[in-house]
TORPA-4810 file (N, C-alpha, C, O; in nm, 3 decimals):
<nodes>
NODE_1_0.412_-0.589_-1.955_0.508_-0.659_-1.838_0.628_-0.712_-1.917_0.615_-0.776_-2.022_M
NODE_2_0.744_-0.682_-1.862_0.874_-0.722_-1.910_0.883_-0.863_-1.894_0.848_-0.917_-1.789_I
NODE_3_0.936_-0.940_-2.010_0.970_-1.080_-1.965_1.130_-1.067_-1.914_1.223_-1.056_-1.995_N
NODE_4_1.147_-1.069_-1.785_1.283_-1.067_-1.719_1.364_-1.178_-1.735_1.487_-1.170_-1.745_I
NODE_5_1.292_-1.299_-1.739_1.367_-1.414_-1.754_1.442_-1.417_-1.898_1.560_-1.449_-1.910_A
NODE_6_1.361_-1.382_-2.002_1.419_-1.351_-2.136_1.531_-1.269_-2.144_1.625_-1.302_-2.216_L
NODE_7_1.533_-1.152_-2.067_1.632_-1.068_-2.070_1.766_-1.133_-1.990_1.878_-1.125_-2.040_I
NODE_8_1.743_-1.190_-1.878_1.839_-1.233_-1.784_1.929_-1.346_-1.841_2.046_-1.364_-1.806_W
NODE_9_1.868_-1.415_-1.925_1.963_-1.525_-1.974_2.057_-1.461_-2.061_2.136_-1.539_-2.115_R
NODE_10_2.068_-1.340_-2.088_2.160_-1.282_-2.170_2.298_-1.244_-2.097_2.405_-1.237_-2.157_L
NODE_11_2.282_-1.220_-1.967_2.371_-1.167_-1.884_2.471_-1.252_-1.799_2.495_-1.370_-1.826_G
NODE_12_2.526_-1.185_-1.697_2.599_-1.260_-1.579_2.566_-1.200_-1.455_2.535_-1.082_-1.446_T
NODE_13_2.572_-1.274_-1.365_2.543_-1.226_-1.214_2.656_-1.229_-1.152_2.737_-1.319_-1.172_E
NODE_14_2.680_-1.122_-1.061_2.800_-1.102_-0.973_2.748_-1.036_-0.847_2.639_-0.978_-0.841_F
NODE_15_2.830_-1.048_-0.753_2.807_-0.989_-0.620_2.901_-0.865_-0.607_3.017_-0.860_-0.647_E
NODE_16_2.836_-0.771_-0.549_2.922_-0.643_-0.515_2.928_-0.606_-0.378_2.822_-0.622_-0.317_V
NODE_17_3.017_-0.563_-0.318_3.014_-0.527_-0.170_2.961_-0.370_-0.136_2.971_-0.274_-0.212_K
NODE_18_2.909_-0.372_-0.015_2.891_-0.240_-0.001_2.981_-0.136_-0.002_3.089_-0.148_0.056_K
NODE_19_2.947_-0.025_-0.065_3.040_0.076_-0.087_3.135_0.078_-0.235_3.198_0.171_-0.284_H
NODE_20_3.119_-0.053_-0.278_3.204_-0.073_-0.396_3.112_-0.001_-0.531_2.990_0.017_-0.537_A
NODE_21_3.197_0.025_-0.614_3.159_0.087_-0.749_3.144_-0.018_-0.844_3.227_-0.109_-0.852_H
NODE_22_3.045_-0.012_-0.915_3.012_-0.081_-1.059_3.066_-0.015_-1.168_3.125_-0.074_-1.258_I
NODE_23_3.048_0.122_-1.163_3.100_0.202_-1.267_3.138_0.319_-1.200_3.085_0.356_-1.095_L
NODE_24_3.244_0.390_-1.268_3.288_0.507_-1.227_3.313_0.605_-1.345_3.339_0.573_-1.461_R
NODE_25_3.301_0.721_-1.297_3.315_0.856_-1.417_3.414_0.826_-1.514_3.526_0.786_-1.482_E
NODE_26_3.375_0.847_-1.644_3.489_0.832_-1.745_3.498_0.677_-1.794_3.565_0.647_-1.893_G
NODE_27_3.426_0.581_-1.721_3.432_0.451_-1.775_3.300_0.427_-1.892_3.191_0.484_-1.881_Q
NODE_28_3.328_0.350_-1.984_3.220_0.345_-2.065_3.094_0.272_-2.023_3.112_0.156_-1.985_R
NODE_29_2.986_0.313_-2.024_2.855_0.254_-1.970_2.804_0.163_-2.077_2.712_0.206_-2.147_A
NODE_30_2.858_0.032_-2.102_2.831_-0.059_-2.202_2.744_-0.169_-2.145_2.739_-0.272_-2.213_D
NODE_31_2.668_-0.166_-2.024_2.609_-0.261_-1.931_2.482_-0.216_-1.897_2.472_-0.101_-1.854_Q
NODE_32_2.373_-0.293_-1.910_2.235_-0.265_-1.840_2.248_-0.364_-1.706_2.273_-0.485_-1.713_L
NODE_33_2.229_-0.295_-1.594_2.235_-0.364_-1.469_2.082_-0.375_-1.430_1.997_-0.288_-1.451_Y
NODE_34_2.061_-0.506_-1.365_1.951_-0.547_-1.297_1.983_-0.574_-1.149_2.077_-0.650_-1.123_F
NODE_35_1.912_-0.518_-1.051_1.949_-0.541_-0.935_1.856_-0.669_-0.879_1.733_-0.671_-0.886_V
NODE_36_1.926_-0.759_-0.832_1.845_-0.890_-0.790_1.838_-0.878_-0.644_1.733_-0.918_-0.593_K
NODE_37_1.924_-0.832_-0.569_1.934_-0.832_-0.411_1.999_-0.689_-0.407_2.071_-0.645_-0.496_N
NODE_38_1.963_-0.623_-0.290_2.050_-0.521_-0.233_1.997_-0.397_-0.286_1.887_-0.394_-0.343_G
NODE_39_2.077_-0.282_-0.269_2.035_-0.159_-0.302_2.183_-0.076_-0.349_2.286_-0.072_-0.283_L
NODE_40_2.158_-0.018_-0.473_2.265_0.066_-0.547_2.208_0.212_-0.583_2.091_0.248_-0.599_V
NODE_41_2.316_0.277_-0.591_2.262_0.427_-0.655_2.345_0.462_-0.764_2.454_0.407_-0.778_R
NODE_42_2.299_0.555_-0.849_2.354_0.622_-0.936_2.386_0.764_-0.915_2.292_0.837_-0.885_L
NODE_43_2.500_0.813_-0.926_2.539_0.940_-0.893_2.646_1.007_-0.987_2.722_0.942_-1.058_Y
NODE_44_2.645_1.140_-0.980_2.739_1.201_-1.033_2.811_1.311_-0.946_2.761_1.327_-0.834_Y
NODE_45_2.912_1.385_-0.976_2.977_1.487_-0.914_2.964_1.630_-0.964_3.005_1.660_-1.076_L
NODE_46_2.916_1.706_-0.893_2.919_1.851_-0.947_2.993_1.949_-0.834_2.952_1.942_-0.719_R
NODE_47_3.076_2.018_-0.860_3.169_2.089_-0.772_3.224_2.009_-0.647_3.249_2.064_-0.540_D
NODE_48_3.239_1.891_-0.669_3.281_1.812_-0.544_3.174_1.734_-0.467_3.195_1.637_-0.395_G
NODE_49_3.050_1.792_-0.495_2.940_1.739_-0.440_2.873_1.618_-0.497_2.854_1.619_-0.619_K
NODE_50_2.829_1.497_-0.419_2.774_1.384_-0.477_2.618_1.412_-0.501_2.539_1.433_-0.409_E
NODE_51_2.586_1.408_-0.628_2.426_1.416_-0.654_2.355_1.278_-0.700_2.372_1.222_-0.808_I
NODE_52_2.284_1.243_-0.610_2.223_1.108_-0.649_2.111_1.130_-0.745_2.016_1.204_-0.720_T
NODE_53_2.128_1.054_-0.865_2.038_1.068_-0.967_1.917_0.962_-0.972_1.805_0.982_-1.020_D
NODE_54_1.969_0.839_-0.910_1.878_0.715_-0.927_1.907_0.626_-0.805_2.011_0.642_-0.743_W
NODE_55_1.824_0.541_-0.772_1.822_0.435_-0.681_1.799_0.311_-0.759_1.720_0.317_-0.854_F
NODE_56_1.864_0.188_-0.728_1.834_0.057_-0.790_1.795_-0.030_-0.676_1.877_-0.054_-0.588_G
NODE_57_1.667_-0.081_-0.673_1.626_-0.163_-0.594_1.601_-0.293_-0.646_1.597_-0.306_-0.769_T
NODE_58_1.582_-0.407_-0.559_1.546_-0.534_-0.615_1.439_-0.518_-0.722_1.341_-0.445_-0.706_P
NODE_59_1.466_-0.597_-0.843_1.372_-0.585_-0.925_1.386_-0.471_-1.041_1.321_-0.481_-1.145_G
NODE_60_1.464_-0.372_-1.021_1.476_-0.258_-1.116_1.602_-0.281_-1.185_1.680_-0.374_-1.163_T
NODE_61_1.616_-0.180_-1.275_1.723_-0.202_-1.348_1.795_-0.049_-1.375_1.716_0.046_-1.370_Y
NODE_62_1.908_-0.025_-1.396_1.978_0.115_-1.425_2.107_0.109_-1.484_2.183_0.013_-1.478_L
NODE_63_2.129_0.220_-1.542_2.269_0.233_-1.636_2.279_0.380_-1.640_2.187_0.458_-1.619_T
NODE_64_2.409_0.412_-1.672_2.416_0.554_-1.723_2.360_0.592_-1.856_2.411_0.553_-1.961_S
NODE_65_2.248_0.672_-1.851_2.172_0.688_-1.974_2.259_0.750_-2.084_2.247_0.711_-2.200_I
NODE_66_2.336_0.836_-2.053_2.419_0.911_-2.151_2.509_0.808_-2.217_2.510_0.797_-2.339_P
NODE_67_2.580_0.737_-2.143_2.663_0.632_-2.154_2.616_0.521_-2.215_2.681_0.470_-2.307_G
NODE_68_2.509_0.474_-2.176_2.461_0.330_-2.244_2.396_0.375_-2.383_2.427_0.314_-2.486_F
NODE_69_2.318_0.469_-2.383_2.239_0.492_-2.505_2.313_0.580_-2.593_2.296_0.570_-2.714_Y
NODE_70_2.405_0.678_-2.536_2.472_0.769_-2.621_2.614_0.705_-2.667_2.685_0.766_-2.747_G
NODE_71_2.653_0.577_-2.613_2.777_0.498_-2.659_2.912_0.589_-2.619_3.016_0.589_-2.685_H
NODE_72_2.892_0.659_-2.510_3.012_0.720_-2.477_3.040_0.705_-2.330_2.955_0.655_-2.256_A
NODE_73_3.166_0.749_-2.283_3.197_0.744_-2.156_3.130_0.843_-2.086_3.116_0.953_-2.141_S
NODE_74_3.081_0.823_-1.964_2.996_0.922_-1.901_3.045_0.964_-1.774_3.156_0.932_-1.732_G
NODE_75_2.958_1.039_-1.709_3.007_1.120_-1.568_2.960_1.056_-1.457_2.991_1.095_-1.345_E
NODE_76_2.877_0.944_-1.480_2.810_0.865_-1.368_2.898_0.763_-1.297_2.992_0.704_-1.350_H
NODE_77_2.856_0.748_-1.172_2.908_0.653_-1.086_2.782_0.562_-1.046_2.671_0.610_-1.023_Y
NODE_78_2.809_0.436_-1.041_2.705_0.332_-0.966_2.773_0.250_-0.855_2.861_0.166_-0.874_I
NODE_79_2.721_0.285_-0.734_2.786_0.238_-0.619_2.682_0.163_-0.546_2.565_0.204_-0.543_Q
NODE_80_2.726_0.039_-0.479_2.642_-0.038_-0.396_2.637_0.021_-0.255_2.737_0.041_-0.187_A
NODE_81_2.512_0.047_-0.216_2.490_0.096_-0.066_2.480_-0.004_0.026_2.478_0.026_0.145_L
NODE_82_2.472_-0.128_-0.011_2.466_-0.254_0.062_2.521_-0.369_-0.029_2.525_-0.361_-0.152_E
NODE_83_2.560_-0.467_0.039_2.603_-0.591_-0.060_2.493_-0.618_-0.135_2.382_-0.611_-0.082_D
NODE_84_2.504_-0.645_-0.241_2.395_-0.651_-0.351_2.453_-0.761_-0.451_2.571_-0.794_-0.465_S
NODE_85_2.344_-0.808_-0.517_2.359_-0.904_-0.632_2.335_-0.828_-0.759_2.235_-0.755_-0.758_V
NODE_86_2.403_-0.830_-0.863_2.350_-0.745_-0.965_2.386_-0.841_-1.088_2.476_-0.925_-1.088_I
NODE_87_2.303_-0.812_-1.186_2.301_-0.905_-1.313_2.312_-0.806_-1.420_2.221_-0.726_-1.447_H
NODE_88_2.442_-0.814_-1.490_2.478_-0.718_-1.591_2.455_-0.788_-1.742_2.471_-0.909_-1.760_A
NODE_89_2.421_-0.709_-1.832_2.386_-0.735_-1.963_2.455_-0.642_-2.048_2.430_-0.522_-2.040_I
NODE_90_2.549_-0.693_-2.139_2.633_-0.590_-2.234_2.522_-0.547_-2.327_2.425_-0.618_-2.357_P
NODE_91_2.547_-0.414_-2.375_2.465_-0.358_-2.457_2.480_-0.416_-2.590_2.376_-0.418_-2.656_R
NODE_92_2.596_-0.468_-2.651_2.616_-0.539_-2.774_2.538_-0.663_-2.761_2.479_-0.703_-2.861_S
NODE_93_2.530_-0.727_-2.659_2.448_-0.858_-2.665_2.300_-0.830_-2.672_2.231_-0.904_-2.742_T
NODE_94_2.244_-0.726_-2.605_2.101_-0.687_-2.625_2.091_-0.639_-2.754_1.987_-0.673_-2.811_I
NODE_95_2.172_-0.566_-2.820_2.144_-0.537_-2.964_2.137_-0.644_-3.069_2.059_-0.639_-3.164_E
NODE_96_2.213_-0.731_-3.050_2.242_-0.843_-3.131_2.118_-0.911_-3.131_2.057_-0.931_-3.236_K
NODE_97_2.065_-0.958_-2.985_1.947_-1.050_-2.959_1.818_-0.973_-3.011_1.727_-1.039_-3.061_E
NODE_98_1.809_-0.833_-3.001_1.702_-0.781_-3.037_1.678_-0.779_-3.191_1.567_-0.780_-3.244_C
NODE_99_1.810_-0.777_-3.259_1.790_-0.805_-3.417_1.743_-0.941_-3.456_1.685_-0.958_-3.563_A
NODE_100_1.763_-1.024_-3.386_1.736_-1.173_-3.408_1.611_-1.208_-3.350_1.548_-1.296_-3.408_D
NODE_101_1.569_-1.163_-3.263_1.448_-1.200_-3.184_1.342_-1.098_-3.148_1.370_-1.009_-3.068_D
NODE_102_1.224_-1.106_-3.202_1.126_-1.013_-3.190_1.061_-0.996_-3.052_1.004_-0.892_-3.017_T
NODE_103_1.077_-1.122_-2.963_1.032_-1.113_-2.851_1.123_-1.029_-2.749_1.083_-0.957_-2.657_Q
NODE_104_1.260_-1.057_-2.790_1.359_-0.974_-2.713_1.349_-0.809_-2.750_1.355_-0.714_-2.672_M
NODE_105_1.335_-0.808_-2.871_1.312_-0.656_-2.905_1.174_-0.601_-2.828_1.174_-0.488_-2.779_A
NODE_106_1.089_-0.665_-2.822_0.975_-0.620_-2.748_1.006_-0.608_-2.590_0.980_-0.501_-2.534_V
NODE_107_1.050_-0.695_-2.532_1.094_-0.695_-2.399_1.193_-0.578_-2.373_1.174_-0.504_-2.276_A
NODE_108_1.301_-0.560_-2.458_1.389_-0.426_-2.439_1.320_-0.298_-2.454_1.350_-0.198_-2.389_Y
NODE_109_1.221_-0.303_-2.545_1.146_-0.183_-2.579_1.059_-0.137_-2.450_1.036_-0.019_-2.421_R
NODE_110_1.015_-0.245_-2.381_0.938_-0.251_-2.269_1.009_-0.169_-2.153_0.955_-0.085_-2.081_D
NODE_111_1.150_-0.214_-2.148_1.242_-0.168_-2.051_1.270_-0.044_-2.075_1.290_0.024_-1.974_I
NODE_112_1.279_0.016_-2.194_1.306_0.156_-2.218_1.199_0.249_-2.197_1.224_0.363_-2.155_I
NODE_113_1.060_0.205_-2.226_0.954_0.274_-2.210_0.935_0.288_-2.053_0.905_0.396_-2.003_I
NODE_114_0.954_0.173_-1.976_0.947_0.193_-1.813_1.062_0.312_-1.779_1.031_0.410_-1.711_Q
NODE_115_1.171_0.295_-1.822_1.266_0.391_-1.797_1.220_0.537_-1.819_1.219_0.622_-1.731_H
NODE_116_1.182_0.555_-1.946_1.132_0.693_-1.983_1.031_0.724_-1.901_1.041_0.835_-1.848_L
NODE_117_0.923_0.651_-1.870_0.807_0.688_-1.775_0.850_0.724_-1.645_0.783_0.809_-1.586_L
NODE_118_0.965_0.665_-1.581_1.014_0.692_-1.457_1.078_0.818_-1.466_1.067_0.900_-1.375_R
NODE_119_1.151_0.843_-1.578_1.225_0.966_-1.567_1.128_1.077_-1.594_1.145_1.170_-1.516_L
NODE_120_1.039_1.094_-1.675_0.929_1.166_-1.688_0.868_1.213_-1.525_0.866_1.328_-1.483_Q
NODE_121_0.830_1.114_-1.466_0.776_1.119_-1.332_0.878_1.203_-1.241_0.834_1.289_-1.165_E
NODE_122_1.007_1.179_-1.250_1.112_1.234_-1.156_1.097_1.382_-1.201_1.059_1.470_-1.123_R
NODE_123_1.132_1.404_-1.344_1.138_1.546_-1.393_1.009_1.621_-1.346_1.023_1.732_-1.294_I
NODE_124_0.890_1.571_-1.359_0.789_1.653_-1.312_0.775_1.678_-1.164_0.714_1.774_-1.117_T
NODE_125_0.840_1.577_-1.087_0.836_1.592_-0.938_0.924_1.715_-0.912_0.883_1.809_-0.843_A
NODE_126_1.043_1.712_-0.969_1.150_1.807_-0.951_1.111_1.957_-0.978_1.149_2.058_-0.920_L
NODE_127_1.019_1.942_-1.090_0.990_2.092_-1.156_0.857_2.150_-1.074_0.840_2.271_-1.059_Q
NODE_128_0.766_2.050_-1.024_0.622_2.096_-0.977_0.605_2.057_-0.845_0.526_2.128_-0.783_F
NODE_129_0.656_1.962_-0.781_0.615_1.926_-0.655_0.690_1.982_-0.539_0.812_1.995_-0.554_Y
NODE_130_0.635_2.018_-0.420_0.711_2.057_-0.302_0.797_1.952_-0.258_0.785_1.836_-0.296_T
NODE_131_0.892_1.998_-0.171_0.995_1.900_-0.089_0.889_1.778_-0.046_0.897_1.664_-0.092_A
NODE_132_0.806_1.814_0.031_0.730_1.742_0.099_0.654_1.612_-0.005_0.671_1.491_0.007_K
NODE_133_0.576_1.677_-0.097_0.518_1.594_-0.218_0.627_1.498_-0.283_0.599_1.382_-0.315_E
NODE_134_0.756_1.556_-0.302_0.870_1.455_-0.375_0.874_1.357_-0.257_0.835_1.243_-0.283_R
NODE_135_0.913_1.380_-0.136_0.920_1.301_-0.024_0.816_1.175_-0.028_0.850_1.058_-0.040_Y
NODE_136_0.709_1.214_-0.018_0.581_1.137_-0.002_0.570_1.051_-0.140_0.528_0.936_-0.133_E
NODE_137_0.609_1.106_-0.264_0.619_1.043_-0.375_0.709_0.900_-0.364_0.670_0.784_-0.382_L
NODE_138_0.837_0.949_-0.329_0.936_0.843_-0.313_0.905_0.750_-0.205_0.952_0.636_-0.217_L
NODE_139_0.831_0.779_-0.095_0.785_0.688_-0.008_0.684_0.585_-0.036_0.678_0.473_0.015_L
NODE_140_0.587_0.648_-0.145_0.467_0.569_-0.186_0.543_0.479_-0.285_0.525_0.357_-0.273_K
NODE_141_0.628_0.523_-0.386_0.672_0.447_-0.500_0.788_0.360_-0.473_0.806_0.264_-0.549_K
NODE_142_0.874_0.382_-0.368_0.993_0.314_-0.334_1.024_0.322_-0.186_1.123_0.381_-0.144_N
NODE_143_0.942_0.267_-0.116_0.963_0.275_0.033_1.109_0.216_0.082_1.177_0.262_0.173_P
NODE_144_1.135_0.119_0.012_1.276_0.051_0.051_1.392_0.164_0.052_1.476_0.160_0.142_L
NODE_145_1.397_0.265_-0.049_1.480_0.366_-0.040_1.496_0.441_0.095_1.601_0.459_0.157_V
NODE_146_1.363_0.485_0.128_1.355_0.562_0.255_1.385_0.470_0.363_1.416_0.527_0.467_I
NODE_147_1.384_0.336_0.366_1.401_0.259_0.489_1.558_0.218_0.496_1.610_0.182_0.601_Q
NODE_148_1.619_0.227_0.385_1.756_0.172_0.376_1.854_0.252_0.322_1.969_0.213_0.343_R
NODE_149_1.839_0.360_0.255_1.933_0.434_0.187_1.987_0.536_0.293_1.901_0.557_0.378_A
NODE_150_2.107_0.607_0.315_2.135_0.706_0.396_2.069_0.830_0.351_2.039_0.853_0.234_P
NODE_151_2.046_0.918_0.460_1.948_1.037_0.442_2.020_1.126_0.361_1.953_1.200_0.289_R
NODE_152_2.150_1.134_0.357_2.227_1.231_0.263_2.198_1.180_0.110_2.173_1.266_0.025_T
NODE_153_2.200_1.078_0.084_2.156_1.032_-0.040_2.015_1.059_-0.098_1.993_1.100_-0.212_H
NODE_154_1.926_1.031_-0.006_1.802_1.064_-0.022_1.750_1.225_-0.033_1.653_1.272_-0.093_I
NODE_155_1.829_1.274_0.029_1.812_1.440_0.027_1.857_1.490_-0.091_1.799_1.583_-0.147_A
NODE_156_1.960_1.437_-0.136_2.034_1.459_-0.272_1.951_1.444_-0.411_1.938_1.519_-0.508_S
NODE_157_1.896_1.307_-0.376_1.807_1.259_-0.472_1.669_1.353_-0.493_1.619_1.376_-0.604_Y
NODE_158_1.624_1.397_-0.383_1.499_1.471_-0.394_1.527_1.638_-0.414_1.440_1.726_-0.412_L
NODE_159_1.655_1.654_-0.431_1.710_1.796_-0.463_1.665_1.899_-0.334_1.611_2.007_-0.354_G
NODE_160_1.696_1.847_-0.201_1.667_1.923_-0.098_1.771_1.894_0.004_1.838_1.791_-0.004_I
NODE_161_1.790_1.991_0.110_1.885_1.978_0.219_1.842_1.867_0.304_1.731_1.816_0.295_S
NODE_162_1.946_1.824_0.401_1.919_1.730_0.501_1.838_1.790_0.617_1.781_1.720_0.700_L
NODE_163_1.837_1.919_0.618_1.744_2.000_0.706_1.595_2.007_0.653_1.507_2.022_0.737_E
NODE_164_1.566_1.999_0.537_1.443_2.012_0.495_1.379_1.864_0.488_1.258_1.844_0.499_T
NODE_165_1.477_1.760_0.467_1.450_1.615_0.467_1.386_1.593_0.594_1.278_1.535_0.604_L
NODE_166_1.460_1.644_0.700_1.414_1.625_0.831_1.286_1.670_0.864_1.215_1.602_0.938_S
NODE_167_1.246_1.781_0.815_1.123_1.866_0.832_1.010_1.782_0.767_0.911_1.755_0.836_R
NODE_168_1.019_1.739_0.635_0.929_1.684_0.552_0.905_1.528_0.583_0.805_1.464_0.551_V
NODE_169_1.011_1.482_0.647_0.993_1.313_0.676_0.919_1.297_0.813_0.891_1.182_0.845_S
NODE_170_0.886_1.395_0.893_0.806_1.384_1.020_0.695_1.318_0.994_0.614_1.297_1.083_V
</nodes>
């Protein structure tokens, strides 16, 4: 279990309004974001189309993985889908604290492990599950997304069309 209080003391909290962006394509992704309240999504553009890559719900964290871990500007956007409260922690602060504090290093390692496990689950679902199975997995793991995110973003996240989403969500 991640010691969130240990991590949260490092960052700052801010409010973001519905539809506002926390991160845009081309910006350096040098923050790890924890969602305290609200709903956000991480997405990118392909051929002018928005592709939802991740949802951030209360108690979860997100960042642009290539940007944050690869230390480069990335292609991701992070956008609030509703008024949200976000806790941002700079990568440089995390790295310094991890070097100085074993407990912090363990907490941060646990964050990375959870992130890797969620990514592996998503990759497996996209490769091997039917559209209905992917929808049911999202419903089971994160019903808040089904309840509060726009259907276009849910369909994009699941890698299906709106029409298919309508069929499988019955």
